[in-house]
C-alpha positions in Angstrom: -71.8 55.2 22.1 -73.4 58.1 19.7 -72.2 60.5 22.0 -68.4 59.6 22.1 -68.3 59.0 18.5 -69.4 63.0 18.1 -66.5 64.2 20.2 -63.6 61.5 18.9 -64.4 61.1 15.4 -61.4 62.7 13.7 -59.6 60.0 15.6 -61.8 57.0 14.9 -61.7 58.1 11.3 -57.8 58.2 11.4 -58.0 54.4 12.7 -60.4 53.1 10.3 -58.4 54.2 7.4 -55.2 52.9 9.1 -56.9 49.3 9.9 -57.9 49.6 6.0 -54.5 50.1 5.0 -53.5 47.6 7.1 -55.3 45.1 6.7 -54.6 45.6 3.0 -51.0 44.7 2.9 -51.3 41.8 5.0 -53.7 40.0 2.5 -52.1 41.3 -0.5 -49.0 40.0 0.3 -50.2 36.3 0.4 -51.6 36.6 -2.9 -49.1 38.5 -4.5 -46.5 35.8 -3.0 -48.4 33.3 -5.0 -49.1 35.1 -8.0 -45.0 35.8 -8.1 -44.1 32.0 -7.0 -42.7 32.6 -4.1 -42.5 29.1 -2.4 -45.0 28.9 1.2 -42.0 28.7 4.0 -40.4 31.8 2.3 -43.8 33.4 2.4 -44.0 32.5 6.1 -41.4 34.1 6.9 -42.2 37.2 5.4 -45.6 36.9 7.4 -43.8 36.4 10.7 -42.0 39.7 9.9 -44.6 41.7 11.0 -45.0 40.2 14.2 -41.6 40.5 14.9 -41.1 44.0 14.3 -44.4 44.4 16.3 -42.5 42.9 19.3 -39.9 45.1 18.7 -41.8 48.2 18.6 -43.3 47.7 21.9 -40.3 47.9 23.3 -38.4 50.5 22.3 -41.3 52.9 20.7 -42.2 54.1 24.7 -38.7 55.3 24.6 -38.9 57.1 21.4 -42.4 59.1 22.8 -40.7 60.0 25.9 -37.8 61.8 24.0 -39.6 63.3 21.0 -43.4 63.2 21.9 -46.3 61.8 20.7 -47.1 63.8 17.6 -43.3 63.8 16.0 -43.7 59.9 16.8 -47.0 59.6 15.2 -45.8 61.7 12.0 -42.4 60.0 11.6 -43.8 56.3 11.9 -47.0 57.1 9.9 -44.8 58.5 6.7 -42.6 55.3 6.9 -45.4 53.2 6.6 -47.0 54.8 3.8 -43.3 54.6 2.0 -43.2 50.9 3.2 -46.4 49.9 1.2 -45.4 51.6 -2.2 -41.7 50.0 -1.8 -43.4 46.4 -1.6 -44.4 46.8 -5.2 -40.9 47.6 -6.6 -39.3 44.1 -5.8 -41.2 40.9 -5.3 -38.3 39.3 -3.1 -39.1 37.6 0.0 -36.3 38.9 1.7 -36.7 42.2 0.7 -40.5 41.8 1.9 -39.4 40.3 5.4 -37.8 43.6 5.7 -40.5 45.6 5.0 -42.8 44.2 7.0 -41.0 44.4 9.8 -40.2 47.8 9.6 -44.4 48.2 8.9 -45.0 45.9 12.2 -42.6 48.4 14.0 -44.5 51.2 13.0 -47.6 50.0 13.6 -46.5 49.4 16.9 -46.5 52.6 17.4 -48.9 54.2 15.7 -51.5 52.4 17.7 -49.6 53.2 21.2 -49.6 56.9 20.2 -53.3 56.7 18.9 -54.5 54.5 21.7 -53.2 57.0 24.3 -54.7 60.0 22.9 -57.8 58.0 23.0 -57.2 57.2 26.6 -56.4 60.4 28.1 -59.4 62.2 26.0 -62.0 59.6 27.8 -63.6 60.5 31.3 -64.4 57.7 33.8 -68.0 57.3 32.9 -67.1 57.1 29.1 -63.7 55.0 29.0 -65.7 52.3 28.4 -67.8 53.2 25.3 -64.2 54.5 23.8 -62.6 51.6 24.2 -65.4 49.3 22.8 -65.5 51.5 20.0 -62.0 51.8 19.1 -62.1 47.9 19.2 -65.2 47.7 16.8 -63.6 50.4 14.5 -60.1 48.0 14.7 -61.9 45.7 13.0 -64.5 47.0 10.7 -61.3 48.7 9.4 -59.5 45.4 8.7 -63.2 43.7 7.2 -63.6 46.7 4.8 -59.9 46.3 4.0 -60.7 42.8 2.4 -63.4 44.7 -0.2 -61.2 46.9 -1.5 -58.9 43.8 -2.6 -61.2 43.2 -5.4 -61.1 46.6 -7.2 -58.3 45.9 -8.9 -55.4 43.6 -10.3 -53.4 42.4 -7.3 -50.1 41.9 -9.7 -50.1 45.3 -10.2 -49.2 48.4 -8.7 -52.7 49.8 -7.9 -53.7 48.4 -4.4 -50.5 48.7 -3.0 -50.8 52.6 -4.0 -54.3 52.9 -2.1 -53.0 51.4 0.8 -50.4 53.9 1.0 -52.4 56.9 0.3 -55.2 55.4 2.9 -52.4 55.6 5.7 -51.5 59.0 4.4 -54.9 60.5 4.7 -55.4 58.8 8.4 -52.8 61.1 9.7 -54.6 64.3 8.4 -57.9 63.9 11.4 -55.6 62.7 13.7 -52.6 65.2 13.8 -55.1 68.1 13.0 -57.8 67.5 15.7 -57.5 69.5 18.6 -56.7 66.6 21.4 -53.8 67.3 23.2 -50.8 64.9 23.3 -51.0 63.2 26.4 -48.8 62.8 29.2 -46.8 59.2 28.3 -46.0 56.7 30.8 -44.1 54.0 30.2 -45.4 50.7 31.4 -43.2 47.9 33.2 -43.3 44.2 32.6 -43.9 41.7 35.5 -42.0 39.7 36.3 -42.7 36.3 34.4 -42.2 34.3 37.4 -44.4 36.1 39.6 -46.8 36.5 36.5 -46.9 32.8 35.9 -47.6 32.6 39.4 -50.7 34.7 39.0 -51.6 32.8 36.2 -50.7 29.8 34.7 -53.3 29.5 32.6 -53.1 32.7 31.3 -49.2 32.9 30.2 -49.8 29.5 29.0 -52.7 30.1 26.8 -51.5 33.7 25.8 -48.7 32.4 24.2 -50.5 29.4 22.5 -53.1 31.8 20.9 -50.2 34.0 19.7 -49.7 31.2 17.4 -53.0 30.6 16.5 -53.9 34.4 15.9 -50.9 35.4 14.1 -51.3 32.2 11.5 -55.3 33.1 11.0 -53.9 36.4 10.4 -50.9 36.3 8.8 -50.9 33.3 6.7 -55.0 32.8 5.6 -53.7 34.5 2.3 -51.1 32.1 1.8 -52.8 29.4 2.3 -55.6 31.0 0.0 -53.0 31.0 -2.5 -51.5 27.7 -2.6 -54.8 25.9 -2.4 -56.1 27.7 -5.8 -58.8 30.5 -4.1 -59.7 33.6 -6.2 -58.9 37.0 -5.0 -62.5 37.2 -4.0 -62.4 34.0 -2.0 -59.9 34.8 -0.5 -60.5 38.5 1.0 -64.1 36.8 2.1 -62.1 34.4 4.6 -60.1 37.0 5.7 -63.2 39.1 6.2 -65.4 36.3 7.9 -62.8 35.8 10.4 -62.6 38.9 11.5 -66.2 39.4 11.4 -66.6 36.2 13.3 -64.4 37.9 16.4 -66.3 40.6 16.2 -69.4 39.2 16.7 -69.2 36.6 19.4 -66.7 39.1 21.5 -70.3 40.1 23.2 -72.4 37.2 23.9 -69.3 35.2 25.1 -68.3 38.0 27.1 -71.7 38.6 28.7 -71.3 34.2 29.6 -67.8 34.9 31.0 -69.1 37.2 33.5 -71.2 34.7 35.0 -69.3 31.2 34.7 -65.6 29.9 35.7 -63.6 31.3 33.0 -61.2 28.5 33.0 -64.3 25.9 31.7 -65.0 28.6 28.9 -61.4 28.8 27.8 -61.9 25.2 27.4 -64.8 24.9 25.8 -63.8 27.7 23.1 -60.4 25.9 22.5 -62.3 22.4 21.9 -64.4 23.8 19.5 -61.8 25.6 17.6 -59.8 22.4 17.4 -62.8 20.6 16.4 -63.2 23.0 13.4 -59.6 22.7 12.6 -60.2 19.1 12.2 -63.5 19.8 10.7 -62.1 21.4 7.8 -59.4 19.0 7.0 -62.1 16.3 7.2 -64.7 18.0 5.3 -62.3 19.7 2.4 -65.6 21.9 2.0 -66.3 24.7 -0.6 -66.4 28.0 -0.3 -69.1 28.7 2.2 -67.7 25.8 4.3 -64.4 27.7 4.2 -66.0 30.8 5.0 -68.0 29.5 8.2 -64.7 27.8 9.1 -63.2 31.0 8.9 -65.8 32.6 10.7 -65.6 30.4 13.5 -62.1 30.2 14.5 -62.1 34.1 14.4 -64.7 34.1 16.6 -63.4 31.5 18.6 -59.5 32.8 19.0 -60.5 36.5 19.2 -62.6 35.7 22.9 -60.4 33.4 23.7 -57.1 36.2 23.8 -59.7 38.6 25.7 -60.7 36.1 28.3 -57.2 34.7 29.6 -56.7 38.8 29.8 -59.3 39.2 32.0 -58.7 35.9 33.9 -55.6 36.8 34.5 -56.3 39.9 36.1 -58.9 38.4 38.6 -56.1 37.2 40.6 -54.2 40.5 40.8 -54.0 44.2 42.4 -55.7 46.9 40.3 -52.2 48.4 40.5 -50.6 45.4 38.8 -53.1 45.1 36.1 -50.8 47.4 33.5 -47.7 45.8 34.1 -49.4 42.2 33.9 -50.6 43.0 30.6 -47.3 44.4 29.3 -46.0 40.8 30.0 -48.6 38.9 28.8 -48.8 40.9 25.6 -44.9 40.1 25.4 -45.5 36.3 25.8 -48.2 37.0 23.0 -45.8 38.4 20.6 -42.9 35.6 21.1 -46.1 33.2 20.4 -47.4 35.2 17.4 -43.3 35.3 15.5 -43.1 31.7 15.3 -46.7 30.2 14.3 -46.5 31.7 10.4 -43.1 29.9 10.3 -44.0 27.0 11.3 -46.9 26.6 9.9 -45.4 27.3 6.3 -42.7 24.3 7.1 -46.3 22.3 7.7 -47.8 23.4 4.8 -44.1 22.2 2.9 -44.2 19.0 4.4 -48.0 18.1 4.1 -49.8 20.3 2.0 -51.9 23.2 2.8 -53.8 21.2 5.3 -51.2 22.3 7.6 -52.7 25.8 7.9 -55.7 23.9 10.0 -53.3 21.6 11.6 -51.4 23.8 13.3 -54.2 25.4 14.7 -56.3 22.8 16.0 -53.1 21.4 17.6 -52.6 24.6 19.4 -56.1 24.7 20.3 -56.3 21.5 21.6 -53.0 21.9 23.7 -54.9 24.4 25.3 -58.0 22.8 25.9 -55.8 19.8 27.8 -54.1 22.6 29.7 -57.1 24.4 30.8 -58.9 20.7 31.8 -55.6 20.4 33.9 -55.8 24.0 35.9 -59.0 23.7 36.4 -57.9 20.8 38.8 -55.3 22.6 40.4 -57.3 25.8 42.1 -61.0 26.6 43.0 -63.5 28.4 40.8 -63.9 32.1 41.4 -67.5 32.9 41.9 -69.1 36.1 39.6 -68.5 38.3 42.5 -64.9 37.9 42.6 -64.1 38.2 39.1 -63.6 41.5 37.2 -65.8 41.8 34.0 -64.7 40.9 30.6 -63.5 43.4 28.7 -63.7 43.8 24.8 -59.9 43.8 23.4 -58.5 42.7 20.3 -54.7 41.1 19.6 -54.0 44.1 17.2 -54.5 46.4 20.9 -51.4 47.5 22.5 -50.7 47.2 26.1 -52.1 51.0 26.5 -55.5 49.5 25.4 -55.1 46.4 27.2 -54.6 48.0 30.7 -57.0 50.9 30.1 -59.9 48.2 29.2 -58.7 46.1 31.9 -58.8 48.6 34.6 -62.0 50.4 33.2 -64.0 46.9 33.6 -62.7 46.3 37.1 -64.8 47.3 40.3 -63.4 46.9 43.8 -60.7 44.7 42.8 -59.8 44.2 46.6 -62.5 41.6 46.5 -61.6 40.1 43.7 -58.2 38.7 44.8 -57.9 35.1 45.1 -56.7 33.9 48.6 -55.1 30.5 47.0 -52.3 31.4 44.7 -51.5 28.8 42.0 
């Protein structure tokens, strides 16, 4: 991996700074909303705006890239992000913030697509796996580092918004000034949802449910923390723990998944996540307990997402992986848009515990569905399965399909003859 970093460090440095800026704005808005007295339900709409914009970007940005090229799209969207991050502080109004969050989500989707295309095109067959793994690690490290920066200034002022804007602006210099040529971009079409569901009912249903879980964990944590009176340091620690848990547990769970029935592993992890949510409600723990619960929930949600992608691709030809990934990520986007809003409503109705209730219910539903699916067709043997690929929910179709494709070997032997 060190050899990969030596040759691609400008891209990785830019991606790291981008993720720090993005990680700051998500948590900062939740904290600032509490300071401004914006109601929880309205803040949930604000947080949902990012995922709506991201989904819209996944549908439209590829067309922009085909028409004007990677470099122009990258520079234009980056400039927009930098401007919007400053505009948040101009008017602390939930409608204004929702519009800006949608713009930020749209732009970050485009930025991720272009940067992932550069990384993928600049990799060889020998180092593509290491490159994509390093990319996922850098993404998560950037978000974790962002939480530390939130403690350097007053969230009620302008400075933290300015810092996030400056970091994003700096991020584009090493990327745009690198010597790498812009890659050829090919639009990835989605597989029909009917065909995708026939290939993997668990993959489709599970990805939809996990979209809601991850959107709440990444989008509503700071809103929930502000609601229960956590300090900025405590909120940032909780958010950082949820991402750190995802980073640490991806690899051991991935190792197990290559040797075990992935449906049962999804079932076990989802059940553990549901139990974590219930325990957090029942115990009402202090800061340390909440941090542990956040790390467990993040450590469960991230690997389940990657497991579901890998499991679906076990039943597909290698030529269908890109289109299937696009379809699954679209389903994930639909699920993620509703998660924050439903959670905000629950928090208004039953109190702050609605944050944990929503995630626990979705994970319990996934547990039940995964259990039922184990009775519907035989389990694949390890030889029939493709290898687990580390994929985070922040990745776009470009990185997801490339990672899955790279981790597959001899795909013709892995297709199961018994369709759903």
